[in-house]
N, C-alpha and C positions, 0 to 999 in steps of 0.2 A: 408409242402407245398402240397396243394391239387390239384394243376394244374389249378385252376380256379383263375380268377382275384378277388381280395378282393372287396366285396361290389356289385358284379354283380351276380344277380340271374338269373335262367333260365336253359334251357336244353342244353346239349352239342350236338355237331353234331352227335356223335356216338349214343347217346340216341334217337335222332330224326330218324336216319337211322334205328335203330333196331325197333322202333315203326312203321315206314312205312313198313318195311319188314313183321312184324307180321300182320299188316292190309292187306297187299297184299296177304299173304297166306290165311287169312280168307276170303277175297273177292273171290279168286279163288275157294275155297271150296264151298262157297255159290253159285257161278255161276254154278259149276258142279252139285250141288244138284238141282238147278233150271232146268237145262237141262234134268237131269234124270226124274224129276217129269213131265216135259212136254211130254217126250217120253212115260212114263207110262200112263199119261192121254190120250194120243192119242191111245195107245193100248187098253185101257179100252173102249174108245168110239167105236173103230172098233169091239171089241168083243161084245159089247152091241147091235150094229147094226146087227151083225151076228146072235145073239140069237133071236132078234125080227124077222128077216127074216125067220129063221128056224121055229119059232113058227107059223108064218103066213102060211108057207108051210104045216106044220103039220095039221093045221085046215082046209085046203082045201080038 
């Protein structure tokens, strides 16, 4: 006895719950990476502006 009904195909509730949990963990990791990349991008933009202003001051 496999615990499944004969002739019924598909996923068990446990399999679906495990799949949802795996997808949730992956989604959280992707969202964290997205947030980090936005912060890094903002930092790079600010540093680029600072370099441009410093170069402008040096040429005066």
